[in-house]
RODO-2510 file (C-alpha; in nm, 4 decimals, decimal comma):
residues 531
     n   res          X          Y          Z
     1     m    -0,0140    -0,0177     0,0187
     2     i     0,1442     0,3641    -0,1030
     3     e     0,0478     0,6117     0,1508
     4     i    -0,1136     0,9170    -0,0366
     5     f    -0,0361     1,2763     0,1433
     6     d    -0,2001     1,5426    -0,0199
     7     t    -0,0627     1,8982     0,0392
     8     t    -0,3191     2,1061    -0,1598
     9     l    -0,3944     2,3373     0,1317
    10     r    -0,0205     2,3989     0,2194
    11     d     0,2070     2,3634    -0,0767
    12     g    -0,0543     2,3965    -0,3230
    13     a    -0,1787     2,7247    -0,1509
    14     q     0,1637     2,8757    -0,2464
    15     g     0,0982     2,8433    -0,6070
    16     e     0,0467     3,1743    -0,7958
    17     g    -0,3242     3,2833    -0,8012
    18     i    -0,4411     3,0392    -0,5589
    19     n    -0,6322     3,1813    -0,2555
    20     f    -0,8371     2,9654    -0,0569
    21     s    -1,1005     3,0765     0,1814
    22     l    -1,1963     2,9133     0,5079
    23     q    -1,5004     2,7564     0,3352
    24     d    -1,2941     2,6602     0,0255
    25     k    -1,0530     2,4839     0,2682
    26     f    -1,3169     2,2841     0,4051
    27     a    -1,4545     2,1917     0,0622
    28     v    -1,1173     2,0691    -0,0179
    29     i    -1,0714     1,8586     0,2884
    30     r    -1,4101     1,6863     0,2329
    31     a    -1,3399     1,6095    -0,1378
    32     l    -1,0045     1,4632    -0,0309
    33     d    -1,1619     1,2705     0,2210
    34     e    -1,4387     1,1361    -0,0168
    35     l    -1,1244     1,0326    -0,2587
    36     g    -0,9700     0,8396     0,0234
    37     v    -0,6434     0,9840     0,0730
    38     a    -0,4507     0,8985     0,3954
    39     w    -0,3356     1,2492     0,4976
    40     i    -0,4399     1,5858     0,4284
    41     e    -0,1809     1,8490     0,5141
    42     a    -0,4322     2,1355     0,6168
    43     g    -0,1801     2,4289     0,6489
    44     s     0,0492     2,6128     0,8811
    45     p    -0,1300     2,7080     1,2022
    46     g     0,1803     2,9433     1,2876
    47     s     0,1891     3,1331     0,9496
    48     n    -0,1675     3,2995     0,9573
    49     p    -0,4743     3,3513     1,1192
    50     k    -0,6675     3,1906     0,8585
    51     d    -0,5058     2,8458     0,9249
    52     a    -0,5206     2,8940     1,2794
    53     e    -0,8897     2,9331     1,2672
    54     l    -0,9129     2,6245     1,0182
    55     f    -0,7414     2,4171     1,2655
    56     r    -0,9709     2,5276     1,5737
    57     a    -1,2821     2,4532     1,3497
    58     t    -1,1402     2,0971     1,2374
    59     r    -1,1491     1,9771     1,5955
    60     r    -1,5216     1,9146     1,5462
    61     l    -1,4584     1,7611     1,1923
    62     s    -1,5422     1,4110     1,1370
    63     l    -1,3546     1,2343     0,8467
    64     k    -1,4122     0,8806     0,7071
    65     n    -1,0556     0,8137     0,5500
    66     a    -0,8206     1,0896     0,5883
    67     k    -0,6367     1,2243     0,8819
    68     l    -0,5272     1,6052     0,9105
    69     c    -0,1607     1,7028     0,9543
    70     a    -0,0196     2,0515     1,0543
    71     f     0,2788     2,2042     0,8973
    72     g     0,6025     2,4018     1,0366
    73     s     0,9407     2,4011     1,0519
    74     t     1,2170     2,2856     1,3084
    75     r     1,2795     2,5231     1,6075
    76     r     1,4697     2,8456     1,5735
    77     p     1,8466     2,8576     1,6057
    78     d     1,9624     2,9130     1,9872
    79     t     1,6511     2,8148     2,1457
    80     t     1,4538     2,5215     2,2576
    81     p     1,1387     2,3597     2,1118
    82     e     0,9437     2,4549     2,4258
    83     k     1,0153     2,8212     2,4061
    84     d     0,9722     2,8394     2,0173
    85     p     0,6105     3,0058     1,9708
    86     q     0,5817     2,8592     1,6358
    87     l     0,6091     2,4989     1,7806
    88     r     0,3658     2,5909     2,0427
    89     r     0,1018     2,6846     1,7760
    90     l     0,1667     2,3568     1,5959
    91     l     0,1134     2,1663     1,9103
    92     e    -0,2121     2,3791     1,9885
    93     a    -0,3501     2,2780     1,6473
    94     e    -0,4163     1,9403     1,8218
    95     t    -0,3727     1,7188     1,4970
    96     g    -0,2519     1,3884     1,5617
    97     a     0,0461     1,4355     1,3348
    98     v     0,2844     1,7202     1,2207
    99     t     0,5100     1,7748     0,9538
   100     i     0,8187     1,9398     1,0351
   101     f     1,0625     2,0560     0,7773
   102     g     1,4508     2,1091     0,8169
   103     k     1,7308     2,1638     0,6278
   104     s     1,9221     1,8758     0,4693
   105     w     2,1636     2,0611     0,2082
   106     d     2,4504     2,2508     0,3924
   107     l     2,4318     2,5172     0,1453
   108     h     2,1270     2,6253     0,2988
   109     v     2,2589     2,5641     0,6571
   110     r     2,5627     2,7743     0,5830
   111     e     2,3951     3,0470     0,3646
   112     v     2,0320     3,0662     0,4540
   113     l     1,9975     2,9496     0,8197
   114     r     2,3342     3,0600     0,8816
   115     v     2,3998     2,8087     1,1774
   116     s     2,6832     2,5494     1,2141
   117     p     2,5964     2,1919     1,0805
   118     e     2,5957     2,0723     1,4103
   119     e     2,3266     2,3259     1,5243
   120     n     2,1078     2,2159     1,2195
   121     l     2,1024     1,8460     1,3225
   122     a     2,0374     1,9443     1,6778
   123     m     1,7291     2,1661     1,5405
   124     i     1,6185     1,8576     1,3751
   125     s     1,6345     1,5941     1,6473
   126     g     1,5410     1,8209     1,9247
   127     t     1,2339     1,9344     1,7345
   128     v     1,1336     1,5683     1,6254
   129     a     1,1973     1,4604     1,9900
   130     w     0,9977     1,7236     2,1543
   131     f     0,6824     1,6293     1,9154
   132     k     0,7214     1,2454     1,9759
   133     a     0,7113     1,3236     2,3510
   134     a     0,3944     1,5250     2,3074
   135     g     0,2429     1,2270     2,1336
   136     r     0,2519     1,3236     1,7802
   137     f     0,2919     1,1327     1,4856
   138     v     0,5839     1,3218     1,3000
   139     f     0,6729     1,3615     0,9518
   140     f     1,0031     1,4914     0,8678
   141     d     1,0285     1,6854     0,5311
   142     a     1,4102     1,6691     0,4540
   143     e     1,4018     2,0013     0,2475
   144     h     1,6249     1,9890    -0,0474
   145     f     1,7476     1,6444     0,0263
   146     f     1,8329     1,5588    -0,3222
   147     d     2,0286     1,8787    -0,3981
   148     g     2,2123     1,8180    -0,0829
   149     w     2,2870     1,4415    -0,1473
   150     k     2,4436     1,5492    -0,4910
   151     e     2,6757     1,7921    -0,3306
   152     n     2,7683     1,6527     0,0304
   153     p     2,5904     1,2992     0,0587
   154     d     2,7230     1,2708     0,4217
   155     y     2,5670     1,5626     0,5558
   156     a     2,2305     1,4963     0,3659
   157     l     2,2134     1,1443     0,5204
   158     a     2,3268     1,2862     0,8675
   159     a     2,0012     1,5155     0,8669
   160     v     1,7803     1,2058     0,7752
   161     s     1,9733     1,0161     1,0541
   162     a     1,8942     1,2756     1,3071
   163     a     1,5323     1,2888     1,2286
   164     l     1,5227     0,9082     1,2456
   165     d     1,6865     0,8513     1,5531
   166     a     1,4765     1,1402     1,7245
   167     g     1,1788     0,9111     1,6340
   168     a     1,0443     1,0568     1,3130
   169     d     0,7730     0,8117     1,1949
   170     t     0,8138     0,9094     0,8292
   171     v     1,1319     1,0895     0,6620
   172     v     1,0001     1,2578     0,3403
   173     l     1,2847     1,3080     0,0584
   174     c     1,2268     1,6257    -0,0775
   175     d     1,3266     1,7468    -0,4110
   176     t     1,2674     2,1124    -0,3220
   177     n     1,3999     2,2621    -0,6166
   178     g     1,2312     2,0255    -0,8852
   179     g     1,5379     1,9946    -1,0910
   180     s     1,6517     1,6273    -1,0091
   181     f     1,6098     1,3759    -1,2615
   182     p     1,4631     1,0050    -1,2087
   183     g     1,8132     0,8317    -1,2142
   184     e     1,9212     1,0849    -0,9321
   185     i     1,5998     1,0290    -0,7282
   186     a     1,6542     0,6716    -0,7579
   187     g     2,0126     0,6969    -0,6268
   188     g     1,9228     0,9311    -0,3273
   189     t     1,6336     0,7201    -0,2282
   190     a     1,8548     0,4036    -0,2144
   191     a     2,1241     0,5724    -0,0002
   192     a     1,8369     0,6849     0,2379
   193     l     1,6907     0,3531     0,2638
   194     s     2,0257     0,2180     0,3886
   195     l     1,9282     0,4235     0,7139
   196     a     1,5422     0,3701     0,7140
   197     g     1,3175     0,0964     0,6274
   198     d     1,0930     0,1486     0,3242
   199     s     0,7830     0,2150     0,5452
   200     r     0,9701     0,5113     0,6852
   201     l     1,0705     0,6974     0,3816
   202     g     0,8460     0,9085     0,1614
   203     i     0,9023     1,1397    -0,1574
   204     h     0,8093     1,4936    -0,2167
   205     a     0,8903     1,6372    -0,5666
   206     h     0,8357     1,9474    -0,7366
   207     n     0,7856     2,0048    -1,1111
   208     d     1,0350     2,2574    -1,2177
   209     a     1,1924     2,0248    -1,4652
   210     g     0,8516     1,8599    -1,5582
   211     l     0,9617     1,5459    -1,4140
   212     a     0,7638     1,5585    -1,0807
   213     v     0,5580     1,2331    -1,1400
   214     a     0,8422     1,0397    -1,2858
   215     n     1,0611     1,1492    -1,0025
   216     a     0,7982     1,0210    -0,7396
   217     l     0,7324     0,6968    -0,9285
   218     a     1,1358     0,6486    -0,9359
   219     a     1,1376     0,7168    -0,5715
   220     i     0,8623     0,4590    -0,4992
   221     e     0,9906     0,1981    -0,7376
   222     a     1,3049     0,2351    -0,5327
   223     g     1,1427     0,1909    -0,1999
   224     c     0,9355     0,4718    -0,0974
   225     r     0,5926     0,3861     0,0704
   226     h     0,4536     0,7400     0,1030
   227     v     0,4079     1,0263    -0,1506
   228     q     0,3297     1,3580    -0,1121
   229     g     0,1553     1,6047    -0,3790
   230     t    -0,1348     1,7903    -0,4713
   231     i    -0,3972     1,6486    -0,6376
   232     v    -0,4275     1,8846    -0,9487
   233     g    -0,0628     1,9301    -0,9395
   234     f    -0,0535     2,3268    -0,8694
   235     g     0,1825     2,4516    -0,6307
   236     e     0,4968     2,7034    -0,5800
   237     r     0,6633     2,7619    -0,8915
   238     c     0,6011     2,5049    -1,1509
   239     g     0,3683     2,2949    -0,8987
   240     n     0,4123     1,9818    -0,7202
   241     t     0,3545     1,6186    -0,7996
   242     s    -0,0034     1,5867    -0,9554
   243     l    -0,1356     1,3116    -0,7426
   244     a    -0,4449     1,2706    -1,0141
   245     a    -0,1650     1,1664    -1,2544
   246     l     0,0351     0,9635    -1,0347
   247     i    -0,2326     0,7500    -0,8503
   248     p    -0,3807     0,6013    -1,1446
   249     s    -0,0497     0,4927    -1,2813
   250     l     0,0476     0,3422    -0,9466
   251     e    -0,2717     0,1611    -0,9005
   252     l    -0,3317     0,0397    -1,2794
   253     k     0,0197     0,0171    -1,4252
   254     l     0,2210    -0,0914    -1,1091
   255     g    -0,0604    -0,2593    -0,9112
   256     r     0,0079    -0,0513    -0,5908
   257     a    -0,2812     0,0303    -0,4041
   258     c    -0,3466     0,3969    -0,2691
   259     l    -0,7083     0,4606    -0,2365
   260     p    -0,9784     0,2315    -0,0463
   261     k    -1,1402     0,0026    -0,3205
   262     g    -1,3825     0,1755    -0,5597
   263     k    -1,2335     0,5148    -0,5098
   264     l    -1,0181     0,5376    -0,8333
   265     e    -1,3248     0,5864    -1,0554
   266     r    -1,4136     0,9143    -0,8442
   267     i    -1,0562     1,0584    -0,9216
   268     s    -1,1808     1,2582    -1,2237
   269     e    -1,4648     1,4090    -1,0609
   270     i    -1,2989     1,4840    -0,7377
   271     t    -0,9974     1,6595    -0,9237
   272     r    -1,2650     1,8771    -1,1096
   273     r    -1,4182     1,9703    -0,7885
   274     i    -1,1004     2,0720    -0,6036
   275     a    -0,9741     2,2788    -0,9282
   276     e    -1,3325     2,4510    -0,9295
   277     t    -1,2751     2,5449    -0,5761
   278     a    -0,9235     2,6810    -0,6371
   279     n    -1,0980     2,8523    -0,9314
   280     v    -0,8313     2,6920    -1,1649
   281     p    -0,9041     2,4861    -1,4782
   282     v    -0,7957     2,1240    -1,4916
   283     p    -0,5413     2,1176    -1,7736
   284     a    -0,7389     1,9635    -2,0709
   285     a    -0,4250     1,7353    -2,1434
   286     m    -0,3780     1,6373    -1,7988
   287     p    -0,3079     1,2733    -1,7774
   288     y    -0,6133     1,0353    -1,6787
   289     v    -0,8521     1,3140    -1,5722
   290     g    -0,8097     1,5814    -1,8284
   291     s    -1,0779     1,6424    -2,0746
   292     s    -0,8386     1,5541    -2,3541
   293     a    -0,7237     1,2690    -2,1846
   294     f    -0,9142     1,0328    -2,4115
   295     s    -1,0169     1,2492    -2,6976
   296     h    -0,9872     1,1168    -3,0523
   297     k    -1,0156     1,3543    -3,3531
   298     g    -0,8712     1,1652    -3,6630
   299     g    -1,0901     0,9619    -3,8696
   300     m    -0,8634     0,6469    -3,8261
   301     h    -0,8004     0,7032    -3,4661
   302     s    -1,1679     0,7354    -3,3932
   303     d    -1,2372     0,4226    -3,6165
   304     g    -0,9661     0,2006    -3,4409
   305     v    -1,0605     0,3003    -3,0874
   306     l    -1,4196     0,1999    -3,1458
   307     k    -1,3196    -0,1262    -3,2964
   308     t    -1,0520    -0,2055    -3,0599
   309     p    -1,0285     0,0497    -2,7458
   310     r    -0,6621    -0,0302    -2,6419
   311     s    -0,5548     0,0116    -3,0042
   312     f    -0,5401     0,3803    -2,9278
   313     e    -0,6143     0,4209    -2,5162
   314     h    -0,3557     0,2801    -2,2605
   315     i    -0,6449     0,2465    -1,9938
   316     d    -1,0327     0,2115    -2,0272
   317     p    -1,1387     0,5766    -1,9320
   318     v    -1,4284     0,4477    -1,6942
   319     l    -1,1402     0,3194    -1,4504
   320     v    -1,0521     0,6928    -1,3675
   321     g    -1,4146     0,8067    -1,4003
   322     n    -1,3385     0,9767    -1,7339
   323     d    -1,5155     0,9563    -2,0727
   324     r    -1,3638     0,9221    -2,4210
   325     q    -1,4450     1,1953    -2,6348
   326     l    -1,4942     1,1711    -3,0443
   327     l    -1,4124     1,5166    -3,1491
   328     m    -1,6487     1,6326    -3,4051
   329     s    -1,5003     1,7926    -3,7145
   330     e    -1,4713     1,7467    -4,0751
   331     v    -1,1709     1,4759    -4,0130
   332     g    -1,3700     1,3092    -3,7684
   333     g    -1,4976     1,0363    -3,9747
   334     r    -1,8377     0,8659    -3,9737
   335     s    -1,7627     0,6235    -3,7124
   336     a    -1,6871     0,8935    -3,4620
   337     i    -2,0359     1,0925    -3,5440
   338     a    -2,2149     0,7553    -3,5262
   339     e    -2,0965     0,6850    -3,1993
   340     r    -2,1977     1,0189    -3,0676
   341     v    -2,5200     0,9790    -3,2196
   342     r    -2,5580     0,6302    -3,0478
   343     k    -2,5392     0,8025    -2,7010
   344     i    -2,8838     0,9494    -2,8044
   345     d    -3,0208     0,6822    -3,0227
   346     p    -2,8440     0,3371    -2,9642
   347     t    -3,0231     0,2256    -3,2881
   348     i    -2,8126     0,4149    -3,5067
   349     t    -2,5200     0,2883    -3,7121
   350     r    -2,2858     0,4549    -3,9316
   351     e    -2,4931     0,3913    -4,2551
   352     h    -2,7903     0,5427    -4,1320
   353     p    -2,9300     0,8394    -4,3105
   354     a    -2,9214     1,0594    -4,0175
   355     v    -2,5235     0,9983    -3,9898
   356     s    -2,4652     1,0924    -4,3563
   357     a    -2,7098     1,4214    -4,3077
   358     l    -2,4883     1,5036    -4,0034
   359     v    -2,1523     1,4686    -4,1956
   360     e    -2,2634     1,7114    -4,4554
   361     k    -2,4110     1,9395    -4,2048
   362     l    -2,1050     1,9316    -4,0053
   363     k    -1,8891     2,0281    -4,3108
   364     s    -2,1279     2,2990    -4,4204
   365     m    -2,1331     2,4569    -4,0509
   366     e    -1,7556     2,4323    -4,0206
   367     a    -1,7103     2,6125    -4,3491
   368     e    -1,9285     2,8937    -4,2203
   369     g    -1,6968     2,9050    -3,9147
   370     w    -1,8713     2,6549    -3,6384
   371     a    -1,6287     2,4457    -3,4691
   372     f    -1,7666     2,1437    -3,2654
   373     e    -1,4477     1,9611    -3,1533
   374     g    -1,4526     2,1667    -2,8272
   375     a    -1,8113     2,2136    -2,7911
   376     g    -1,9510     1,8710    -2,7356
   377     a    -2,2739     2,0033    -2,5746
   378     s    -2,3724     2,2236    -2,8796
   379     f    -2,2846     1,9196    -3,1007
   380     e    -2,5318     1,6989    -2,8988
   381     l    -2,7980     1,9290    -2,9515
   382     l    -2,7282     1,9358    -3,3144
   383     v    -2,7825     1,5687    -3,3356
   384     r    -3,1036     1,5731    -3,1364
   385     r    -3,2275     1,8324    -3,3604
   386     e    -3,1212     1,6345    -3,6667
   387     l    -3,2891     1,2983    -3,5207
   388     g    -3,6073     1,4848    -3,4110
   389     r    -3,5485     1,4475    -3,0789
   390     y    -3,5195     1,8055    -2,9578
   391     k    -3,8094     2,0213    -2,7998
   392     p    -3,7238     2,3646    -2,7074
   393     l    -3,7668     2,4217    -2,3439
   394     f    -3,8015     2,7798    -2,3523
   395     r    -3,7902     3,0803    -2,6184
   396     i    -3,6239     3,4273    -2,6041
   397     l    -3,8983     3,6618    -2,7137
   398     a    -3,6690     3,9676    -2,6873
   399     y    -3,3388     4,0847    -2,5210
   400     r    -3,1496     4,3833    -2,5068
   401     v    -2,7721     4,4544    -2,3802
   402     m    -2,6268     4,8000    -2,3131
   403     s    -2,2941     4,8996    -2,2010
   404     e    -2,1659     5,2394    -2,0578
   405     h    -1,8468     5,3380    -1,8695
   406     p    -1,9229     5,6244    -1,6304
   407     t    -1,5981     5,7782    -1,4989
   408     g    -1,5542     5,7739    -1,1128
   409     e    -1,8335     5,5409    -1,0457
   410     s    -1,7912     5,1982    -0,8926
   411     i    -2,1163     5,0354    -1,0648
   412     a    -2,1325     4,7487    -1,3236
   413     c    -2,0850     4,8777    -1,6798
   414     s    -2,3182     4,6524    -1,8710
   415     h    -2,6995     4,5853    -1,8078
   416     a    -2,9256     4,3526    -1,9630
   417     w    -3,2838     4,2556    -1,9766
   418     a    -3,4517     3,9465    -2,1460
   419     k    -3,8278     3,8323    -2,2037
   420     v    -3,8572     3,4639    -2,2150
   421     w    -4,1459     3,2268    -2,3208
   422     v    -4,1983     2,8846    -2,1274
   423     d    -4,4975     2,6616    -2,1595
   424     g    -4,7357     2,9526    -2,2258
   425     q    -4,6075     3,1954    -1,9790
   426     d    -4,3816     3,5049    -2,0247
   427     e    -4,1205     3,6230    -1,7790
   428     i    -3,9133     3,9349    -1,7815
   429     a    -3,5967     3,9808    -1,5763
   430     a    -3,2754     4,2087    -1,5811
   431     a    -2,9309     4,1808    -1,4573
   432     e    -2,6113     4,3992    -1,4444
   433     g    -2,2774     4,2572    -1,5023
   434     d    -1,8826     4,3362    -1,5340
   435     g    -1,9442     4,2874    -1,9163
   436     p    -2,2524     4,2426    -2,1655
   437     v    -2,2170     3,8661    -2,1576
   438     n    -2,2207     3,8448    -1,8102
   439     a    -2,5004     4,0765    -1,7693
   440     l    -2,7097     3,8728    -2,0341
   441     d    -2,6384     3,5276    -1,8643
   442     g    -2,7520     3,6785    -1,5337
   443     a    -3,0813     3,8140    -1,7071
   444     l    -3,1602     3,4853    -1,8840
   445     r    -3,1016     3,2703    -1,5856
   446     r    -3,3194     3,5188    -1,3742
   447     a    -3,6229     3,5081    -1,6237
   448     l    -3,5911     3,1111    -1,6267
   449     i    -3,5151     3,0139    -1,2776
   450     r    -3,8885     3,0389    -1,1719
   451     f    -3,9458     2,7577    -1,4221
   452     y    -3,6245     2,5854    -1,3942
   453     p    -3,4711     2,6374    -1,0105
   454     e    -3,1802     2,3995    -1,0924
   455     l    -3,0264     2,6746    -1,3007
   456     e    -2,9349     2,8470    -0,9639
   457     q    -2,6480     2,6124    -0,9506
   458     v    -2,5110     2,7169    -1,2934
   459     r    -2,2203     2,9279    -1,3794
   460     l    -1,9935     3,0197    -1,6637
   461     t    -1,6257     2,9166    -1,5809
   462     d    -1,4650     3,0321    -1,9277
   463     y    -1,5256     3,2465    -2,2215
   464     k    -1,3411     3,2629    -2,5556
   465     v    -1,3988     3,4496    -2,8711
   466     r    -1,2219     3,3813    -3,1811
   467     v    -1,2379     3,6053    -3,4875
   468     i    -1,2808     3,3779    -3,7868
   469     d    -1,2271     3,5801    -4,1021
   470     g    -0,9927     3,8740    -3,9993
   471     g    -0,9746     4,0004    -4,3402
   472     a    -1,3252     4,1376    -4,2923
   473     a    -1,2259     4,3797    -4,0228
   474     t    -1,5100     4,4690    -3,7735
   475     a    -1,7559     4,2885    -4,0058
   476     a    -1,5932     3,9709    -3,9350
   477     k    -1,7764     3,6674    -3,7844
   478     v    -1,6679     3,5527    -3,4414
   479     r    -1,6781     3,2263    -3,2679
   480     v    -1,7614     3,1959    -2,9161
   481     l    -1,6954     2,9228    -2,6860
   482     i    -1,8783     2,9037    -2,3272
   483     e    -1,7879     2,6729    -2,0629
   484     s    -2,0448     2,6170    -1,7874
   485     t    -2,0557     2,3942    -1,4617
   486     d    -2,3208     2,3160    -1,2061
   487     g    -2,0476     2,1865    -0,9702
   488     p    -2,0582     1,8145    -1,0583
   489     g    -2,0467     1,8736    -1,4355
   490     a    -1,8856     2,0941    -1,6846
   491     w    -1,9773     2,1458    -2,0429
   492     t    -1,8859     2,3802    -2,3685
   493     t    -2,1139     2,5286    -2,6061
   494     v    -2,0519     2,7379    -2,9270
   495     g    -2,2179     3,0006    -3,1109
   496     v    -2,1144     3,1884    -3,4257
   497     s    -2,2288     3,5172    -3,5594
   498     a    -2,0895     3,8367    -3,6945
   499     d    -2,2477     4,0108    -3,3785
   500     i    -2,0433     3,8803    -3,0554
   501     i    -2,3373     3,9364    -2,8393
   502     d    -2,5707     3,7232    -3,0815
   503     a    -2,3040     3,4592    -3,1023
   504     s    -2,2912     3,4490    -2,7145
   505     r    -2,6612     3,4379    -2,7020
   506     s    -2,6390     3,1460    -2,8973
   507     a    -2,3889     2,9570    -2,6991
   508     l    -2,5588     3,0506    -2,3710
   509     v    -2,8949     2,9110    -2,4960
   510     d    -2,7306     2,5915    -2,5819
   511     s    -2,5675     2,5811    -2,2427
   512     i    -2,8895     2,6231    -2,0430
   513     e    -3,0862     2,3904    -2,2737
   514     y    -2,7933     2,1151    -2,2385
   515     k    -2,8228     2,1363    -1,8700
   516     l    -3,2018     2,1082    -1,8733
   517     i    -3,2410     1,8403    -2,0918
   518     g    -2,9730     1,6281    -1,9356
   519     d    -3,1423     1,7002    -1,6027
   520     i    -3,4803     1,5853    -1,7372
   521     e    -3,3305     1,2561    -1,8841
   522     r    -3,1585     1,1608    -1,5334
   523     k    -3,4896     1,2123    -1,3697
   524     f    -3,6667     1,0069    -1,6216
   525     k    -3,4265     0,7458    -1,5942
   526     t    -3,4380     0,7262    -1,2159
   527     y    -3,8258     0,7877    -1,1796
   528     g    -3,9876     0,6962    -1,4993
   529     n    -4,2003     0,9253    -1,7116
   530     a    -4,3786     1,1231    -1,4505
   531     d    -4,6185     1,2408    -1,7190
***
């Protein structure tokens, strides 16, 4: 069993643009606990009031799988642990475990801490022993271990020994600068294993050379049984080991259990949830869990994967809770289109007239600037219309969008109103926003929410505009892509027009209809036809 230690709330929070509120931190803790990680490093109670408040509140928190851990450094030079206020705050956090980091590279000892090598080792051993005497499970992060081992292996190993001899339960070897290669990681790990049994050794890798996952795998194959990282991979500088990319490799490729049985298939969903909480996208090309991880566009690829999935997929996407995406374009091929159509009508074959009609319609629309490869939700609605399986759930009778830029006034610059028709009833609503699309989105959802309260959970997460025929200058057509989410799910829609607001309106309408149709069909499958 490989022990998974997630540091999204500590090391991850040091990433550029990552700012967690107190409620965000609780949401991340709950999601990681649902996934089944063993440890969650919740922050540094001695560094800021928010983390201190988090640890006070978590004393009442009941977790099913994970244990919480507080993070801090070794004692300050020329003092004792009991007199160090930072260590006292760590103790007052009342977590069953603490992570203590200390220097294992003599360069840092001399030029950053500016203490003697002997004093640094005393700081390590004294701090670990103090927490062990207080009944804490102790992780010791040997900061800069691999850089230290390459320059002065005796001292790097002496730091590891100091922690082990003082009773550290797990010593974590850190590639803090993220510049080591897998061979160096394997060598340093083997040297440390001569001092510690494999159950007492862990790896913490950074991604500055793009090798964090590879380095974590190298350390585990060399004997580590504990691995640290962040689920999405964000963190200081270039980030940390992405646990969402590492865990499936360990479980599916190396046969090393990491999570409780049945949890791996939730890793895509939970990665998206945590990314959403952090207000960052999951990289489309992220291994295993990204939206492009099992996407196929070329006709030969699509045809091949439909006939023999392993011909173009290294694992079944279902194992990690992801989906195969057959991207719709003029190079996608009839097989790919037929496969997408079968999700709506399983009786359709590639020879069905509807498939031929869709192929021609797709080519015609793409010639006009439409692109469905990144807008699967709009393509599904297109298929439904072609199959006669589409019924509008609302109609926009009229809408208006206005923008103004007053000087010296802190009010929204855009305003919109919309009049909609739903099942014989009209509704009018208005909204303001930071821009015209934001305002129109707000007005539409306000008008519809009386009929469809589930739209309360929907929000836009991304908005992209592409000018299609730039030679036409201001008369050019634009293509708008909108990504929406309701929390558990995310989908993308597209609109094309010479008017950017009209293109946005088209994509917004598709987004709302896709959400509503999906909810209706899920209810139908669960409860049967209520009509």
